[in-house]
N, CA, C and O of each residue as an XYZ file, in Angstrom:
840
protein
N       0.849     -1.187      0.000
C       0.000      0.000      0.000
C       0.887      1.241      0.000
O       1.758      1.385      0.858
N       0.668      2.124     -0.951
C       1.433      3.364     -1.037
C       0.556      4.525     -0.574
O      -0.477      4.818     -1.175
N       0.983      5.176      0.499
C       0.260      6.324      1.036
C       1.096      7.575      0.843
O       2.244      7.637      1.284
N       0.523      8.566      0.187
C       1.176      9.863      0.006
C       0.622     10.825      1.044
O      -0.591     11.007      1.148
N       1.514     11.438      1.811
C       1.105     12.460      2.770
C       1.479     13.800      2.150
O       2.655     14.159      2.102
N       0.480     14.538      1.677
C       0.790     15.730      0.901
C      -0.214     16.845      1.086
O      -1.302     16.660      1.631
N       0.192     18.006      0.613
C      -0.645     19.197      0.690
C      -0.018     20.259     -0.189
O       1.199     20.255     -0.380
N      -0.810     21.164     -0.728
C      -0.262     22.255     -1.517
C       0.217     23.415     -0.644
O       0.929     24.298     -1.122
N      -0.164     23.417      0.616
C       0.171     24.525      1.502
C       1.229     24.094      2.509
O       1.136     23.018      3.099
N       2.217     24.928      2.696
C       3.267     24.624      3.656
C       2.788     24.756      5.087
O       1.759     25.376      5.356
N       3.541     24.171      6.000
C       3.231     24.308      7.415
C       2.096     23.451      7.913
O       1.572     23.695      9.000
N       1.699     22.444      7.141
C       0.577     21.599      7.552
C       1.013     20.459      8.466
O       0.167     19.798      9.067
N       2.329     20.216      8.583
C       2.814     19.154      9.466
C       2.956     17.809      8.795
O       2.840     16.776      9.455
N       3.205     17.798      7.489
C       3.290     16.541      6.740
C       4.380     15.614      7.272
O       4.142     14.428      7.500
N       5.568     16.162      7.465
C       6.702     15.328      7.867
C       6.503     14.746      9.264
O       6.847     13.591      9.517
N       5.948     15.550     10.165
C       5.685     15.066     11.524
C       4.684     13.921     11.502
O       4.865     12.919     12.194
N       3.630     14.068     10.710
C       2.619     13.014     10.600
C       3.225     11.759      9.963
O       2.992     10.648     10.439
N       4.000     11.935      8.891
C       4.607     10.793      8.206
C       5.517     10.016      9.144
O       5.455      8.788      9.205
N       6.352     10.730      9.866
C       7.301     10.087     10.779
C       6.584      9.332     11.885
O       6.888      8.167     12.143
N       5.635      9.989     12.539
C       4.900      9.330     13.627
C       4.129      8.120     13.114
O       4.057      7.093     13.788
N       3.554      8.241     11.926
C       2.800      7.136     11.345
C       3.725      5.961     11.030
O       3.347      4.806     11.224
N       4.924      6.248     10.548
C       5.880      5.192     10.234
C       6.267      4.409     11.483
O       6.307      3.179     11.466
N       6.550      5.126     12.561
C       6.911      4.450     13.812
C       5.730      3.650     14.341
O       5.898      2.521     14.801
N       4.531      4.233     14.278
C       3.343      3.531     14.778
C       3.071      2.260     13.968
O       2.758      1.219     14.546
N       3.184      2.331     12.654
C       2.947      1.151     11.816
C       3.917      0.033     12.162
O       3.544     -1.140     12.170
N       5.151      0.394     12.446
C       6.110     -0.643     12.826
C       5.771     -1.236     14.192
O       6.074     -2.399     14.460
N       5.141     -0.435     15.057
C       4.686     -0.977     16.339
C       3.539     -1.966     16.143
O       3.240     -2.764     17.032
N       2.897     -1.907     14.970
C       1.819     -2.831     14.621
C       2.352     -4.019     13.807
O       1.592     -4.734     13.156
N       3.651     -4.205     13.861
C       4.328     -5.318     13.171
C       4.236     -5.224     11.652
O       4.227     -6.242     10.961
N       4.166     -3.997     11.135
C       4.170     -3.777      9.688
C       5.571     -3.365      9.247
O       6.269     -2.643      9.960
N       5.970     -3.826      8.078
C       7.224     -3.361      7.508
C       6.945     -2.077      6.728
O       5.973     -1.993      5.978
N       7.805     -1.085      6.912
C       7.539      0.257      6.390
C       8.779      0.808      5.677
O       9.907      0.648      6.143
N       8.539      1.453      4.545
C       9.583      2.196      3.843
C       9.078      3.611      3.608
O       7.977      3.798      3.091
N       9.872      4.610      3.982
C       9.489      6.006      3.795
C      10.310      6.646      2.687
O      11.473      6.303      2.472
N       9.679      7.584      1.989
C      10.364      8.368      0.967
C      10.118      9.839      1.233
O       8.987     10.256      1.482
N      11.188     10.623      1.178
C      11.089     12.070      1.352
C      11.279     12.714     -0.006
O      12.402     12.830     -0.498
N      10.170     13.135     -0.613
C      10.207     13.780     -1.929
C      10.227     15.299     -1.818
O      10.162     15.990     -2.835
N      10.316     15.829     -0.599
C      10.281     17.267     -0.381
C      11.717     17.803     -0.352
O      12.543     17.282      0.397
N      12.036     18.838     -1.155
C      13.389     19.388     -1.148
C      13.872     19.855      0.228
O      15.079     19.909      0.467
N      12.948     20.194      1.136
C      13.357     20.600      2.478
C      13.966     19.436      3.266
O      14.731     19.646      4.208
N      13.615     18.202      2.869
C      14.217     16.978      3.436
C      14.066     16.873      4.952
O      14.949     16.340      5.624
N      12.971     17.370      5.489
C      12.759     17.318      6.936
C      12.642     15.885      7.438
O      13.139     15.556      8.515
N      11.985     15.036      6.656
C      11.834     13.646      7.067
C      13.190     12.938      7.085
O      13.461     12.142      7.984
N      14.036     13.223      6.103
C      15.387     12.662      6.099
C      16.171     13.142      7.321
O      16.935     12.379      7.912
N      15.979     14.409      7.695
C      16.687     14.956      8.853
C      16.317     14.222     10.137
O      17.193     13.842     10.915
N      15.020     14.025     10.358
C      14.610     13.347     11.594
C      15.039     11.878     11.575
O      15.323     11.292     12.620
N      15.082     11.290     10.375
C      15.576      9.922     10.263
C      17.035      9.820     10.669
O      17.445      8.846     11.301
N      17.822     10.833     10.303
C      19.236     10.847     10.686
C      19.394     10.981     12.198
O      20.249     10.330     12.799
N      18.561     11.835     12.811
C      18.606     11.983     14.272
C      18.281     10.659     14.940
O      18.952     10.260     15.892
N      17.252      9.974     14.443
C      16.860      8.697     15.039
C      17.977      7.663     14.887
O      18.250      6.893     15.808
N      18.613      7.654     13.724
C      19.722      6.722     13.508
C      20.888      7.020     14.452
O      21.471      6.102     15.029
N      21.226      8.297     14.609
C      22.336      8.689     15.479
C      22.087      8.274     16.930
O      23.006      7.873     17.644
N      20.824      8.381     17.348
C      20.473      8.013     18.722
C      20.245      6.506     18.874
O      20.070      6.004     19.985
N      20.250      5.799     17.753
C      20.081      4.337     17.723
C      18.760      3.892     18.365
O      18.696      2.887     19.074
N      17.702      4.683     18.088
C      16.381      4.311     18.577
C      15.835      3.163     17.742
O      16.095      3.065     16.543
N      15.077      2.301     18.400
C      14.419      1.190     17.720
C      12.909      1.360     17.817
O      12.408      1.815     18.845
N      12.164      0.997     16.748
C      12.686      0.449     15.497
C      13.321      1.524     14.612
O      12.937      2.693     14.659
N      14.290      1.110     13.813
C      14.892      2.026     12.851
C      13.876      2.321     11.745
O      13.072      1.460     11.388
N      13.917      3.530     11.210
C      12.999      3.938     10.140
C      13.787      4.102      8.845
O      14.741      4.878      8.782
N      13.386      3.376      7.830
C      14.063      3.456      6.534
C      13.483      4.608      5.722
O      12.290      4.635      5.416
N      14.357      5.565      5.375
C      13.918      6.740      4.626
C      14.852      6.958      3.440
O      16.069      7.036      3.609
N      14.287      7.056      2.253
C      15.051      7.322      1.037
C      14.519      8.567      0.349
O      13.414      9.022      0.645
N      15.296      9.111     -0.560
C      14.848     10.270     -1.332
C      14.488      9.884     -2.763
O      13.878     10.678     -3.479
N      14.855      8.680     -3.190
C      14.544      8.212     -4.537
C      13.687      6.957     -4.461
O      13.988      6.015     -3.728
N      12.614      6.974     -5.240
C      11.663      5.858     -5.205
C      12.249      4.626     -5.894
O      12.784      4.707     -7.000
N      12.136      3.490     -5.216
C      12.636      2.236     -5.749
C      11.451      1.323     -6.049
O      10.932      0.651     -5.158
N      11.035      1.306     -7.301
C       9.849      0.557     -7.682
C      10.003     -0.935     -7.411
O       9.021     -1.613     -7.111
N      11.228     -1.454     -7.514
C      11.434     -2.887     -7.308
C      11.307     -3.285     -5.842
O      11.277     -4.475     -5.526
N      11.231     -2.289     -4.930
C      11.115     -2.584     -3.506
C       9.670     -2.563     -3.008
O       9.414     -2.847     -1.838
N       8.728     -2.230     -3.887
C       7.332     -2.052     -3.477
C       6.769     -3.306     -2.825
O       6.055     -3.214     -1.826
N       7.074     -4.457     -3.367
C       6.509     -5.701     -2.849
C       7.261     -6.264     -1.653
O       6.883     -7.304     -1.115
N       8.335     -5.577     -1.229
C       9.137     -6.065     -0.118
C       8.643     -5.595      1.236
O       9.080     -6.110      2.265
N       7.722     -4.608      1.255
C       7.246     -4.050      2.516
C       5.724     -3.978      2.521
O       5.082     -4.013      1.472
N       5.159     -3.877      3.728
C       3.703     -3.768      3.851
C       3.202     -2.376      3.473
O       2.187     -2.229      2.792
N       3.935     -1.354      3.928
C       3.464      0.015      3.763
C       4.583      0.929      3.259
O       5.704      0.898      3.766
N       4.263      1.726      2.269
C       5.164      2.758      1.763
C       4.530      4.112      2.038
O       3.383      4.356      1.666
N       5.291      4.999      2.699
C       4.822      6.349      3.005
C       5.682      7.347      2.244
O       6.910      7.291      2.305
N       5.034      8.264      1.524
C       5.742      9.278      0.751
C       5.361     10.657      1.270
O       4.193     11.044      1.229
N       6.351     11.395      1.757
C       6.163     12.770      2.228
C       6.524     13.707      1.087
O       7.655     13.690      0.602
N       5.565     14.528      0.653
C       5.831     15.394     -0.502
C       5.052     16.694     -0.384
O       3.930     16.729      0.120
N       5.686     17.775     -0.869
C       5.026     19.080     -0.868
C       5.214     19.760     -2.201
O       5.532     19.107     -3.195
N       5.022     21.057     -2.234
C       5.087     21.792     -3.496
C       6.482     22.301     -3.817
O       6.670     22.997     -4.815
N       7.472     21.963     -2.982
C       8.837     22.363     -3.273
C       9.328     21.782     -4.586
O      10.194     22.345     -5.256
N       8.747     20.632     -4.939
C       9.034     20.017     -6.239
C       7.719     19.525     -6.820
O       7.219     18.470     -6.429
N       7.156     20.291     -7.757
C       5.873     19.904     -8.341
C       5.992     18.612     -9.138
O       5.037     17.838     -9.203
N       7.145     18.368     -9.743
C       7.307     17.117    -10.492
C       7.255     15.920     -9.556
O       6.656     14.897     -9.891
N       7.878     16.036     -8.380
C       7.818     14.956     -7.393
C       6.404     14.784     -6.849
O       5.942     13.664     -6.634
N       5.722     15.912     -6.629
C       4.350     15.853     -6.120
C       3.443     15.134     -7.110
O       2.658     14.269     -6.723
N       3.550     15.490     -8.381
C       2.710     14.860     -9.394
C       3.034     13.382     -9.538
O       2.133     12.558     -9.697
N       4.302     13.048     -9.484
C       4.683     11.642     -9.585
C       4.139     10.844     -8.404
O       3.639      9.732     -8.574
N       4.240     11.420     -7.208
C       3.746     10.734     -6.021
C       2.252     10.455     -6.123
O       1.792      9.378     -5.745
N       1.497     11.421     -6.631
C       0.050     11.251     -6.784
C      -0.265     10.069     -7.691
O      -1.176      9.290     -7.409
N       0.496      9.937     -8.789
C       0.234      8.841     -9.733
C       0.609      7.483     -9.150
O       0.129      6.453     -9.623
N       1.465      7.473     -8.126
C       1.869      6.218     -7.482
C       0.904      5.791     -6.372
O       0.863      4.621     -5.991
N       0.132      6.747     -5.860
C      -0.591      6.554     -4.600
C      -1.775      5.602     -4.693
O      -2.541      5.616     -5.656
N      -1.900      4.768     -3.652
C      -3.135      4.014     -3.415
C      -4.091      4.854     -2.579
O      -5.311      4.741     -2.696
N      -3.512      5.695     -1.738
C      -4.321      6.621     -0.949
C      -3.491      7.866     -0.667
O      -2.261      7.818     -0.625
N      -4.181      8.972     -0.476
C      -3.541     10.255     -0.226
C      -4.087     10.800      1.089
O      -5.296     10.954      1.256
N      -3.192     11.084      2.004
C      -3.555     11.615      3.312
C      -3.195     13.097      3.347
O      -2.042     13.474      3.137
N      -4.205     13.934      3.617
C      -4.007     15.389      3.557
C      -4.173     15.996      4.950
O      -5.295     16.074      5.450
N      -3.086     16.425      5.586
C      -3.218     17.165      6.838
C      -3.641     18.598      6.525
O      -3.054     19.249      5.660
N      -4.652     19.081      7.226
C      -5.191     20.414      6.937
C      -5.196     21.235      8.225
O      -5.847     20.874      9.206
N      -4.470     22.328      8.204
C      -4.476     23.228      9.356
C      -5.802     23.988      9.390
O      -6.428     24.192      8.350
N      -6.235     24.408     10.592
C      -7.547     25.060     10.715
C      -7.554     26.500     10.230
O      -7.301     27.425     11.002
N      -7.846     26.686      8.934
C      -7.991     28.034      8.375
C      -8.717     27.927      7.043
O      -8.693     26.880      6.394
N      -9.354     29.000      6.645
C     -10.045     29.017      5.361
C      -9.053     28.876      4.218
O      -9.355     28.240      3.208
N      -7.867     29.465      4.369
C      -6.840     29.360      3.330
C      -6.450     27.904      3.095
O      -6.196     27.505      1.959
N      -6.402     27.118      4.154
C      -6.054     25.703      4.015
C      -7.174     24.913      3.347
O      -6.907     23.937      2.645
N      -8.403     25.313      3.552
C      -9.524     24.681      2.851
C      -9.415     24.952      1.353
O      -9.578     24.048      0.533
N      -9.136     26.211      1.006
C      -8.973     26.556     -0.408
C      -7.821     25.769     -1.025
O      -7.922     25.283     -2.151
N      -6.733     25.649     -0.281
C      -5.568     24.902     -0.766
C      -5.915     23.434     -0.979
O      -5.495     22.829     -1.966
N      -6.675     22.867     -0.060
C      -7.099     21.465     -0.197
C      -7.972     21.289     -1.429
O      -7.847     20.295     -2.146
N      -8.852     22.248     -1.676
C      -9.709     22.193     -2.858
C      -8.867     22.211     -4.137
O      -9.150     21.467     -5.076
N      -7.841     23.051     -4.173
C      -6.950     23.089     -5.339
C      -6.172     21.777     -5.477
O      -5.911     21.311     -6.586
N      -5.814     21.201     -4.354
C      -5.100     19.923     -4.368
C      -5.985     18.828     -4.973
O      -5.509     17.993     -5.741
N      -7.254     18.839     -4.627
C      -8.184     17.856     -5.186
C      -8.312     18.023     -6.696
O      -8.403     17.035     -7.425
N      -8.318     19.264     -7.167
C      -8.363     19.520     -8.611
C      -7.117     18.958     -9.287
O      -7.195     18.366    -10.363
N      -5.968     19.149     -8.645
C      -4.716     18.632     -9.190
C      -4.746     17.110     -9.277
O      -4.343     16.526    -10.283
N      -5.227     16.479     -8.216
C      -5.297     15.009     -8.194
C      -6.212     14.499     -9.300
O      -5.857     13.573    -10.030
N      -7.382     15.100     -9.420
C      -8.345     14.641    -10.432
C      -7.807     14.845    -11.846
O      -8.135     14.077    -12.750
N      -6.987     15.870    -12.041
C      -6.417     16.115    -13.352
C      -5.339     15.119    -13.723
O      -5.094     14.868    -14.903
N      -4.693     14.548    -12.711
C      -3.621     13.578    -12.960
C      -4.134     12.146    -13.051
O      -3.557     11.323    -13.762
N      -5.213     11.846    -12.336
C      -5.773     10.489    -12.318
C      -7.026     10.483    -13.169
O      -8.083     10.931    -12.724
N      -6.919      9.978    -14.390
C      -8.066     10.027    -15.294
C      -8.590      8.631    -15.637
O      -9.706      8.278    -15.256
N      -7.813      7.860    -16.333
C      -8.279      6.541    -16.772
C      -7.776      5.419    -15.871
O      -7.746      4.255    -16.273
N      -7.384      5.774    -14.661
C      -6.879      4.788    -13.722
C      -7.786      4.756    -12.495
O      -8.646      5.617    -12.307
N      -7.564      3.730    -11.664
C      -8.307      3.650    -10.414
C      -7.870      4.798     -9.509
O      -6.685      4.899     -9.190
N      -8.783      5.658     -9.091
C      -8.384      6.812     -8.278
C      -7.948      6.387     -6.878
O      -8.473      5.413     -6.338
N      -7.007      7.096     -6.294
C      -6.606      6.787     -4.925
C      -7.683      7.209     -3.932
O      -8.467      8.117     -4.205
N      -7.715      6.555     -2.801
C      -8.575      7.008     -1.711
C      -7.986      8.300     -1.159
O      -6.779      8.394     -0.935
N      -8.839      9.291     -0.942
C      -8.363     10.586     -0.456
C      -8.939     10.832      0.932
O     -10.154     10.848      1.127
N      -8.033     11.025      1.898
C      -8.416     11.175      3.297
C      -7.832     12.479      3.831
O      -6.652     12.762      3.624
N      -8.642     13.262      4.506
C      -8.167     14.510      5.110
C      -8.464     14.501      6.604
O      -9.341     13.778      7.076
N      -7.729     15.305      7.322
C      -7.991     15.450      8.757
C      -7.441     16.795      9.214
O      -6.579     17.383      8.560
N      -7.947     17.266     10.333
C      -7.481     18.521     10.895
C      -6.198     18.276     11.689
O      -6.181     17.500     12.645
N      -5.141     18.941     11.279
C      -3.870     18.854     11.982
C      -3.541     20.217     12.585
O      -3.907     21.260     12.044
N      -2.844     20.182     13.717
C      -2.546     21.415     14.452
C      -3.839     22.126     14.854
O      -3.967     23.345     14.741
N      -4.770     21.338     15.318
C      -6.078     21.873     15.706
C      -5.976     22.724     16.964
O      -5.043     22.588     17.756
N      -6.971     23.615     17.128
C      -7.048     24.453     18.324
C      -7.291     23.571     19.547
O      -8.033     22.591     19.477
N      -6.665     23.925     20.657
C      -6.903     23.188     21.901
C      -7.879     23.918     22.819
O      -8.384     23.327     23.773
N      -8.149     25.187     22.546
C      -9.076     25.962     23.374
C     -10.497     25.762     22.847
O     -10.755     25.957     21.659
N     -11.399     25.383     23.713
C     -12.772     25.058     23.311
C     -13.516     26.243     22.709
O     -14.427     26.051     21.904
N     -13.147     27.451     23.079
C     -13.868     28.620     22.580
C     -13.430     29.018     21.168
O     -14.104     29.807     20.506
N     -12.312     28.477     20.714
C     -11.849     28.762     19.350
C     -12.495     27.751     18.411
O     -12.279     26.548     18.555
N     -13.270     28.217     17.470
C     -14.093     27.336     16.632
C     -13.534     27.118     15.226
O     -14.196     26.503     14.390
N     -12.332     27.611     14.955
C     -11.811     27.537     13.596
C     -11.603     26.095     13.131
O     -11.783     25.793     11.951
N     -11.223     25.204     14.052
C     -11.062     23.794     13.670
C     -12.394     23.184     13.269
O     -12.474     22.455     12.280
N     -13.444     23.481     14.037
C     -14.783     22.984     13.701
C     -15.238     23.508     12.342
O     -15.790     22.765     11.531
N     -15.001     24.783     12.108
C     -15.418     25.400     10.848
C     -14.645     24.822      9.669
O     -15.206     24.617      8.593
N     -13.357     24.561      9.873
C     -12.545     23.989      8.801
C     -12.992     22.567      8.483
O     -13.097     22.193      7.315
N     -13.253     21.781      9.509
C     -13.723     20.414      9.280
C     -15.066     20.414      8.556
O     -15.286     19.615      7.646
N     -15.945     21.293      8.952
C     -17.256     21.387      8.295
C     -17.094     21.731      6.815
O     -17.784     21.167      5.965
N     -16.184     22.655      6.507
C     -15.946     23.035      5.116
C     -15.335     21.885      4.320
O     -15.687     21.679      3.159
N     -14.423     21.138      4.937
C     -13.798     20.000      4.254
C     -14.841     18.955      3.864
O     -14.743     18.331      2.808
N     -15.824     18.775      4.714
C     -16.841     17.751      4.458
C     -17.732     18.099      3.274
O     -18.469     17.244      2.783
N     -17.675     19.336      2.812
C     -18.465     19.721      1.634
C     -17.715     19.451      0.331
O     -18.302     19.539     -0.747
N     -16.431     19.126      0.418
C     -15.627     18.899     -0.783
C     -15.899     17.501     -1.327
O     -16.000     16.555     -0.545
N     -16.020     17.345     -2.630
C     -16.343     16.034     -3.208
C     -15.147     15.086     -3.237
O     -14.001     15.512     -3.381
N     -15.435     13.801     -3.097
C     -14.417     12.775     -3.275
C     -13.394     12.679     -2.177
O     -12.284     12.194     -2.395
N     -13.759     13.139     -0.990
C     -12.803     13.155      0.112
C     -13.457     12.618      1.377
O     -14.611     12.932      1.670
N     -12.709     11.802      2.131
C     -13.187     11.294      3.410
C     -12.468     12.055      4.516
O     -11.240     12.133      4.515
N     -13.215     12.612      5.452
C     -12.640     13.405      6.532
C     -12.671     12.601      7.828
O     -13.735     12.199      8.301
N     -11.486     12.373      8.395
C     -11.404     11.656      9.663
C     -11.828     12.569     10.804
O     -11.499     13.755     10.818
N     -12.559     12.006     11.757
C     -13.012     12.802     12.896
C     -11.890     13.092     13.893
O     -11.811     14.217     14.388
N     -11.014     12.124     14.210
C      -9.919     12.452     15.139
C      -9.032     13.567     14.600
O      -8.739     13.629     13.406
N      -8.620     14.433     15.493
C      -7.754     15.549     15.120
C      -6.433     15.437     15.863
O      -6.357     14.860     16.948
N      -5.403     15.994     15.263
C      -4.135     16.165     15.951
C      -4.012     17.639     16.303
O      -4.148     18.506     15.440
N      -3.756     17.914     17.568
C      -3.789     19.297     18.038
C      -2.419     19.967     17.981
O      -1.390     19.317     17.797
N      -2.445     21.261     18.141
C      -1.217     22.058     18.186
C      -0.612     21.907     19.574
O      -1.003     22.600     20.513
N       0.352     20.987     19.693
C       0.955     20.683     20.991
C       2.476     20.699     20.875
O       3.037     20.277     19.864
N       3.132     21.190     21.918
C       4.589     21.237     21.910
C       5.202     19.840     21.897
O       6.349     19.675     21.483
N       4.453     18.833     22.346
C       4.977     17.461     22.388
C       5.362     16.965     20.997
O       6.317     16.200     20.861
N       4.639     17.383     19.970
C       4.978     16.954     18.609
C       6.324     17.547     18.176
O       7.163     16.849     17.606
N       6.517     18.826     18.450
C       7.774     19.466     18.062
C       8.948     18.893     18.865
O      10.016     18.622     18.316
N       8.734     18.716     20.146
C       9.812     18.220     21.008
C      10.220     16.803     20.625
O      11.406     16.516     20.463
N       9.242     15.922     20.481
C       9.557     14.525     20.161
C      10.217     14.426     18.790
O      11.163     13.661     18.607
N       9.720     15.196     17.831
C      10.257     15.172     16.471
C      11.723     15.599     16.460
O      12.547     14.984     15.784
N      12.043     16.650     17.207
C      13.420     17.152     17.244
C      14.370     16.141     17.878
O      15.574     16.177     17.626
N      13.833     15.239     18.699
C      14.659     14.227     19.363
C      14.689     12.903     18.596
O      15.336     11.950     19.029
N      13.982     12.843     17.447
C      13.964     11.611     16.667
C      13.034     10.551     17.226
O      13.215      9.359     16.978
N      12.038     10.992     17.983
C      11.084     10.077     18.608
C       9.666     10.366     18.123
O       9.319     11.510     17.825
N       8.851      9.312     18.047
C       7.419      9.507     17.846
C       6.841     10.075     19.132
O       7.399      9.879     20.211
N       5.733     10.773     19.015
C       5.179     11.448     20.191
C       4.770     10.452     21.269
O       4.824     10.773     22.456
N       4.363      9.251     20.874
C       3.956      8.246     21.861
C       5.161      7.509     22.442
O       5.019      6.777     23.421
N       6.336      7.689     21.858
C       7.558      7.148     22.458
C       8.093      8.099     23.522
O       8.669      7.667     24.520
N       7.899      9.397     23.301
C       8.360     10.394     24.262
C       7.601     10.264     25.571
O       8.194     10.304     26.649
N       6.285     10.108     25.475
C       5.447      9.925     26.666
C       4.167      9.204     26.270
O       3.333      9.764     25.559
N       4.009      7.983     26.719
C       2.846      7.182     26.335
C       1.542      7.709     26.916
O       0.465      7.440     26.384
N       1.641      8.461     28.010
C       0.427      8.907     28.690
C       0.020     10.339     28.335
O      -0.971     10.844     28.864
N       0.764     10.993     27.455
C       0.459     12.389     27.123
C      -0.799     12.491     26.265
O      -1.208     11.521     25.626
N      -1.403     13.669     26.259
C      -2.577     13.903     25.419
C      -2.226     13.712     23.945
O      -3.010     13.162     23.173
N      -1.034     14.176     23.570
C      -0.606     14.043     22.178
C      -0.477     12.574     21.781
O      -0.889     12.188     20.687
N       0.087     11.764     22.656
C       0.246     10.337     22.364
C      -1.105      9.662     22.193
O      -1.304      8.890     21.255
N      -2.021      9.948     23.087
C      -3.345      9.326     23.036
C      -4.103      9.735     21.773
O      -4.749      8.903     21.136
N      -4.022     11.023     21.410
C      -4.763     11.466     20.235
C      -4.133     10.927     18.953
O      -4.842     10.631     17.991
N      -2.798     10.797     18.935
C      -2.181     10.269     17.724
C      -2.526      8.795     17.538
O      -2.806      8.367     16.418
N      -2.510      8.025     18.598
C      -2.836      6.597     18.486
C      -4.284      6.420     18.041
O      -4.579      5.553     17.219
N      -5.184      7.235     18.577
C      -6.580      7.176     18.144
C      -6.695      7.488     16.656
O      -7.403      6.803     15.919
N      -5.994      8.526     16.229
C      -5.988      8.911     14.823
C      -5.437      7.790     13.943
O      -6.049      7.435     12.935
N      -4.292      7.237     14.317
C      -3.639      6.210     13.508
C      -4.492      4.948     13.403
O      -4.580      4.343     12.334
N      -5.110      4.558     14.494
C      -5.958      3.368     14.478
C      -7.145      3.544     13.549
O      -7.492      2.634     12.797
N      -7.764      4.707     13.599
C      -8.920      4.949     12.737
C      -8.483      5.056     11.280
O      -9.166      4.552     10.389
N      -7.354      5.708     11.033
C      -6.847      5.833      9.671
C      -6.510      4.464      9.082
O      -6.869      4.172      7.941
N      -5.830      3.636      9.847
C      -5.317      2.382      9.291
C      -6.323      1.229      9.375
O      -6.494      0.476      8.416
N      -6.979      1.100     10.517
C      -7.895     -0.021     10.711
C      -9.360      0.325     10.464
O     -10.189     -0.555     10.234
N      -9.662      1.617     10.515
C     -11.045      2.027     10.334
C     -11.835      2.046     11.626
O     -13.005      2.428     11.650
N     -11.174      1.624     12.712
C     -11.837      1.643     14.017
C     -10.762      1.524     15.099
O      -9.665      1.040     14.821
N     -11.055      1.951     16.308
C     -10.088      1.812     17.401
C      -9.783      0.348     17.694
O     -10.657     -0.508     17.567
N      -8.539      0.059     18.086
C      -8.137     -1.296     18.439
C      -7.967     -1.411     19.951
O      -7.634     -0.444     20.636
N      -8.202     -2.601     20.438
C      -8.003     -2.854     21.879
C      -6.516     -2.919     22.196
O      -6.139     -3.123     23.350
C-alpha cells in the first residue's frame, strides 16, 4: 500500500505526521519504507537523528523511489510538498491513498480544494486513490471554533473522506520530532500520544483497536 502524505500549503505538518505514522505502523508489526520527496528533506533529517540516537525500530527513509522494492514491505509512506511539483505529481500517480493534513484556516480549505483539482487532473483513466483529510494542528481551546469550521468546510468537498480524530497544536509533537522520537515514544500517557494513536488506528484499521 502506497500512502502519500501531501498538501499544496506549507506548514501543515506533513513530515511530523509521516514520521509518527511510520513508527506507529512498525509498532503494529508492519514493515515500512518512507520516501522524502520534499526538497526541504525534513523527514530525512529526523531519520538521521533517530539513527544517530540508535532508537528502535529504525525507520528506513530514502529520497529516490525504488519501484522494485514495493513488494518487499507492507506500507510505503511518501512525504511530498510543493517544493518540487514534479515529485508531487509523480507521487500522486503512485498513490493508493492520499492523506491530507489540513491546518484550521479558510486558506487551508482553499488549498485542499486546489489539491483535489490537481489530483483529479492527474488520475483520469486509472483507479483513483482514496483521499483522506484530517485537521492537523487543531485548536486546543474550546472557545476557538476555527477547527470545527474547517472540518465542516472540508466535508463539503467532493471525493474526500474526513477523519473525525484531530491532531492538536501541541509542543509534544515538536519536542519529540526534534529528538527523533514519535510522540507516543516520548510519553505514552500524554494527550498528544493518546490522540495520535486514536488517529492512527482509525486511519489504518477504520476503528479503534483494543
